[in-house]
MILO-825748 format. One record per residue (C-alpha): residue in one letter; residue number from 1; x negated, y, z negated. Coordinates in steps of 0.1 Angstrom, whole numbers, plus 5000, padded with zeros to 4 digits. Layout:
   res     n      x      y      z
     A   NUM      X      Y      Z
...
This chain:
   res     n      x      y      z
     M     1   5358   5880   1728
     K     2   5374   5870   1697
     K     3   5408   5850   1696
     S     4   5423   5878   1674
     T     5   5413   5906   1699
     R     6   5424   5882   1727
     A     7   5460   5879   1709
     L     8   5461   5916   1706
     V     9   5452   5921   1741
     G    10   5478   5897   1752
     M    11   5506   5913   1735
     V    12   5500   5944   1748
     V    13   5496   5934   1783
     L    14   5527   5914   1780
     D    15   5550   5942   1765
     L    16   5537   5965   1794
     L    17   5547   5941   1820
     L    18   5581   5936   1802
     G    19   5584   5972   1799
     M    20   5576   5979   1835
     G    21   5600   5952   1848
     A    22   5626   5964   1829
     L    23   5619   6000   1840
     F    24   5619   5988   1876
     M    25   5652   5971   1872
     V    26   5668   6002   1855
     V    27   5656   6024   1884
     K    28   5671   5999   1911
     T    29   5702   5999   1892
     R    30   5705   6039   1889
     T    31   5695   6046   1927
     G    32   5723   6020   1937
     E    33   5696   5996   1956
     W    34   5712   5968   1932
     Q    35   5749   5970   1931
     A    36   5766   5967   1898
     S    37   5802   5969   1891
     D    38   5793   5991   1860
     P    39   5758   6005   1861
     A    40   5759   6019   1827
     A    41   5768   5982   1812
     A    42   5741   5967   1836
     I    43   5716   5989   1824
     S    44   5725   5986   1788
     A    45   5722   5950   1791
     I    46   5687   5952   1810
     T    47   5673   5970   1781
     T    48   5688   5952   1753
     T    49   5671   5920   1772
     A    50   5640   5936   1776
     G    51   5638   5950   1740
     A    52   5643   5918   1726
     A    53   5620   5900   1749
     I    54   5593   5926   1735
     G    55   5601   5919   1701
     I    56   5599   5881   1703
     V    57   5567   5886   1721
     S    58   5553   5911   1698
     V    59   5561   5889   1669
     I    60   5547   5856   1681
     L    61   5516   5875   1693
     G    62   5511   5895   1663
     L    63   5515   5864   1639
     A    64   5488   5848   1660
     W    65   5465   5878   1657
     W    66   5470   5879   1620
     R    67   5463   5841   1616
     H    68   5431   5843   1637
     R    69   5420   5874   1620
     R    70   5425   5854   1588
     S    71   5405   5827   1596
     G    72   5377   5849   1608
     N    73   5382   5842   1644
């Protein structure tokens, strides 16, 4: 497998894992299994943090994909 393909697959897998983890946390907060003083604020914090993490992972691995593709790997 080429390095560029590995970087692209890694980006997709990590983004999916982060998204599923955020969804899991939101569901637990909404159903009341996880207690929060303000569930709406907790869900907002979860989605904001997960979105930032997905963005950071996408940028880093997107740049790695571009660099590997440019060098012919």
